[in-house]
N, C-alpha and C positions, 0 to 999 in steps of 0.2 A: 360429492365432489367427482366430477369426471375425469376421464383419461387425459393425460398430457402427451404432446408429441413425444417425448420420451418414453412414455408406457407403450404407446402405439408403435414406435420403432422398434423396442425391445421385444414385442409380441410377436411382430413381423419377422425379426431376426431369429426367434426360437421356431416360428412355425414353418420357414422356409429353408431351416438348418444352415445359416449363412455365418460363416466367420468373417473377420475383419477384411481379409483379402479380397471376398468375394462381394463385400459391400463396397470397397474401393473401386473394383471393377465395374459393378453394376452404376456406381454414380460417375464413372468415367464415360459411360455409353450417351449420357447426355451432357458430356462435357462438364461435368461439375467434378471439382478436384476436392479429394479429402484424404486426410491423413488418418494412418491408425491411432496416433495419440489423441487425435479430435475425438474418434469414435470412442476411445476409452474414457474420455471426460464426460461422453453423452450417456454411456452405459454405467457410470458410477451411481451410487446410492445417493440420493438427495441431500444427505446430511454430511457428505464428504466434501472436504475444502476446495477440491477441484473439479467439482460437479459442474456441468456446463448444460444449460437448458438448449433442449432440439428446437429451433427455430422452425417457423413455417415453411421457409424456402428450402431448408436443407431436407425437411421431410417430403415436400412436394418433387424435388430433383429426385430424390431416393424412389420414389412412387414412381415416377416417369421412367426411371433407369430400370426398377424393378419389371414393368410392363414390357419395355424392349427386350429385357432378359427372358422372360418367360413366353413371350409370344413372337418375339422377332420384330425386325423394323417394319413400321408402317409402309404399305405398298404405295407408290405414287398413286396420285388421283388421275382418273381419266378426264379429260376435257371433254366437256359435252358438245355436241355438234348443233350449230345454230338451227333453229327450225325453220324452215323456208314455207312461205304461204303461198 
């Protein structure tokens, strides 16, 4: 059995030493609003009654925010000049 989105999210949280406040701020970098209670439900044990699966969209937004958090925002692209013949 492979890793679930919840497992990946938990491993990233531990590897980067992130707290709930940090994750909320990281998600805000990509205009994705998340609450501490939502995070608590995702980080619960699978057999807990209030456990929630981490969806693909949630993990994708967190990863995009983490990239911005670690690298900074992407610089604007330079426009190419049209080639003259």
